Each structure stands twice: as C-alpha cells, then as structure tokens.
C-alpha positions as CSV (number, residue, x, y, z in Angstrom):
1,M,0.0,0.0,0.0
2,T,1.3,3.4,-0.9
3,V,1.7,5.9,2.0
4,V,2.5,9.6,1.5
5,T,3.5,11.8,4.4
6,V,3.4,15.6,3.8
7,T,3.7,18.7,6.0
8,I,1.5,21.7,5.2
9,K,1.6,24.8,7.4
10,G,3.5,22.9,10.1
11,K,1.0,20.1,10.3
12,T,1.9,16.6,9.1
13,Y,-0.6,14.4,7.2
14,T,-0.3,10.8,6.3
15,L,-2.3,9.8,3.3
16,T,-2.8,6.2,2.1
17,Q,-4.2,5.1,-1.2
18,K,-6.9,3.2,0.6
19,D,-7.9,6.2,2.6
20,V,-8.1,8.4,-0.5
21,E,-10.1,5.7,-2.4
22,E,-12.6,5.3,0.5
23,I,-13.2,9.0,0.5
24,L,-13.7,9.1,-3.3
25,K,-16.2,6.2,-3.1
26,R,-18.6,8.3,-1.0
27,L,-17.8,11.8,-2.5
28,E,-19.8,13.3,-5.3
29,P,-17.6,15.2,-7.7
30,E,-18.0,18.9,-8.1
31,E,-18.3,20.3,-11.6
32,L,-15.0,21.1,-13.2
33,K,-15.1,24.8,-13.7
34,G,-13.6,27.1,-16.4
35,N,-10.2,25.8,-17.5
36,A,-9.8,23.4,-14.6
37,K,-7.3,21.0,-16.0
38,Y,-6.2,19.1,-12.9
39,Y,-8.5,16.4,-11.7
40,I,-8.4,12.9,-10.2
41,E,-10.3,10.2,-12.1
42,F,-11.8,7.5,-10.0
43,D,-14.5,5.0,-11.0
44,G,-15.2,6.9,-14.2
45,K,-15.8,10.2,-12.3
46,K,-13.6,13.3,-12.5
47,F,-13.0,15.0,-9.2
48,P,-11.4,18.5,-8.9
49,V,-8.0,18.1,-7.2
50,K,-8.8,20.7,-4.5
51,Q,-12.1,19.1,-3.6
52,V,-10.3,15.7,-3.0
53,F,-7.4,17.2,-1.1
54,A,-9.6,19.3,1.1
55,E,-11.7,16.3,1.9
56,V,-8.7,14.0,2.6
57,T,-6.9,16.5,4.9
58,G,-9.7,18.5,6.3
59,L,-7.9,21.7,5.3
60,P,-9.8,24.7,3.8
61,R,-9.1,25.1,0.1
62,V,-7.4,28.4,0.6
63,A,-4.7,26.7,2.8
64,F,-3.0,25.0,-0.2
65,V,-2.4,25.5,-3.9
66,T,-3.7,23.2,-6.6
67,M,-0.2,22.2,-7.8
68,D,0.8,21.0,-4.4
69,A,-2.4,19.0,-4.0
70,Y,-2.0,17.5,-7.5
71,N,1.6,16.4,-6.8
72,I,0.7,14.9,-3.5
73,L,-2.3,13.0,-4.7
74,T,-0.6,11.7,-7.8
75,N,2.1,10.3,-5.6
76,S,-0.5,8.2,-3.9
77,V,-0.9,6.2,-7.1
78,L,-4.3,7.3,-8.1
79,R,-5.1,7.7,-11.8
80,R,-4.8,11.3,-12.9
81,R,-5.4,13.4,-15.9
82,R,-4.0,16.7,-17.0
C-alpha cells in the first residue's frame, strides 16, 4: 500500500491510497469549472483536485495550492489526468 506523508503549514498528514479511495467512493464530484485541467479520475468520475485534497486533509481550500495537492495526490498512485 502506498503511504505519503506531507507537511502543510506545520501540520503533518499521512495519506494512504486506501484512505483516499474510500473518500472518493462516498464523495460526489463537483463540476469542473472554467479551465480546470487538474483532476483525479476514479470509477469513471472526475474530481477536482482541490475538492479531493480538502476532503482528505480537512484543510480549507485556501490553505493549499492546486499544484501541491496535485503532486501529493498523484504520488498516492491514483489515476490522474492533466
């Protein structure tokens, strides 16, 4: 199982592929807006990266940037699209 440990704003988060997938199974994807080009694809659904990362960490979306979330999530071996 893939485990990723990251520190954001001084707090450490440990993310596992299983944890992320469990969240994605119960989450409804928000609409991809404008030129949103970073998303996580899971079970045929496209989830905005910030939606997934906020749900996984509990952080508000203003606390991180999309590129950081994208890099962290894609290191957890989830399918991704750009």
